[in-house]
C-alpha positions as CSV (number, residue, x, y, z in Angstrom):
1,C,0.0,0.0,0.0
2,L,1.2,3.4,-0.9
3,G,-0.2,6.7,0.4
4,D,0.1,9.6,2.7
5,T,0.9,9.3,6.4
6,Q,-2.1,8.2,8.6
7,A,-4.1,7.3,5.4
8,G,-4.9,3.8,6.8
9,K,-2.4,1.7,4.8
10,S,-1.3,-0.5,7.7
11,T,-4.8,-1.0,8.9
12,L,-5.9,-2.0,5.4
13,V,-3.1,-4.5,5.1
14,A,-3.8,-5.9,8.6
15,V,-7.5,-6.3,8.0
16,L,-7.0,-8.0,4.7
17,S,-4.3,-10.3,6.0
18,A,-6.0,-11.3,9.3
19,G,-9.6,-11.4,8.0
20,T,-10.9,-9.4,11.0
21,L,-12.1,-5.8,11.3
22,D,-10.3,-3.0,13.1
23,N,-11.9,-1.6,16.3
24,G,-11.6,2.0,15.2
25,H,-8.6,2.7,17.4
26,G,-5.9,0.9,15.3
27,S,-6.0,-2.6,16.8
28,A,-5.6,-4.2,13.4
29,R,-2.5,-2.4,12.4
30,M,-0.7,-3.6,15.5
31,S,-0.2,-7.0,13.8
32,V,1.8,-5.5,10.9
33,M,4.0,-3.0,12.9
34,R,7.4,-4.4,13.7
35,H,9.1,-2.0,16.1
36,P,8.2,-0.6,19.5
37,H,8.4,3.0,18.2
38,E,5.9,2.2,15.5
39,L,3.5,0.9,18.1
40,E,3.9,4.0,20.2
41,S,3.6,6.5,17.4
42,G,1.1,4.6,15.3
43,S,3.2,5.3,12.1
44,T,5.0,2.8,10.0
45,S,8.7,3.5,9.5
46,C,9.8,0.3,7.7
47,I,8.6,-2.1,5.1
48,S,6.2,-4.7,6.3
49,Q,4.9,-7.6,4.2
50,Q,2.0,-9.9,4.7
51,V,1.1,-13.0,2.7
52,L,-2.5,-13.7,1.8
53,G,-3.3,-17.3,0.8
54,F,-6.5,-18.5,-0.9
55,D,-7.7,-22.1,-1.2
56,A,-9.1,-23.6,-4.4
57,H,-12.5,-22.2,-3.6
58,G,-11.2,-18.6,-3.2
59,D,-11.5,-18.6,0.6
60,L,-8.9,-16.8,2.6
61,L,-6.6,-19.1,4.6
62,N,-5.4,-16.3,6.9
63,S,-7.4,-16.0,10.0
64,D,-7.4,-14.4,13.4
65,D,-8.9,-17.5,15.1
66,A,-7.4,-19.4,17.9
67,Y,-5.1,-21.1,15.4
68,A,-3.7,-18.7,12.9
69,P,-1.4,-20.4,10.3
70,T,2.1,-19.2,9.9
71,G,3.3,-17.7,6.6
72,G,5.0,-20.9,5.7
73,E,1.8,-22.9,6.3
74,I,-0.2,-20.5,4.2
75,V,2.2,-20.8,1.3
76,E,2.1,-24.6,1.5
77,Q,-1.7,-24.8,1.6
78,A,-2.7,-22.0,-0.8
79,S,-3.8,-22.4,-4.4
80,K,-3.2,-18.7,-4.9
81,L,-1.0,-16.2,-3.1
82,M,-0.9,-12.5,-2.8
83,L,1.9,-10.4,-1.2
84,L,0.9,-7.1,0.4
85,L,3.6,-4.6,1.2
86,D,2.9,-1.9,3.8
87,L,5.1,1.1,3.1
88,C,6.0,4.3,5.0
89,G,3.9,7.4,4.4
90,Q,6.1,10.0,6.0
91,E,8.3,12.0,3.7
92,R,11.4,11.5,6.0
93,F,11.2,7.7,5.1
94,L,11.0,8.3,1.4
95,K,14.1,6.3,0.6
96,T,12.7,3.3,2.5
97,T,9.4,3.6,0.6
98,L,11.2,3.9,-2.8
99,Y,13.3,0.8,-1.9
100,G,10.1,-1.1,-1.0
101,L,8.6,-0.2,-4.3
102,T,11.5,-1.2,-6.4
103,V,13.1,-4.2,-4.7
104,R,10.3,-6.6,-5.7
105,F,10.9,-5.9,-9.3
106,L,14.7,-6.5,-9.0
107,L,14.4,-10.0,-7.5
């Protein structure tokens, strides 16, 4: 996801990858933030990636139930995969955002 700071990119990625809704206070985005300072500020400063897996019927394999499969389990079980990148929105992290946009094309 790419957009301005506080636009909801992390929340969108978290809701899509966990299959549950946010509580309106940022509970969903906590699952994609990786550093303590991100949790405190509520802003992403690094690249975060989430794998979405779909079975043969198109149902999402990711879940926020008691048993949530790991990324490896999702990859093994999925018929189709989607990789979501959550990028920084603040201008001071522009180099990180540009790196996140270009690195996937170079691999």
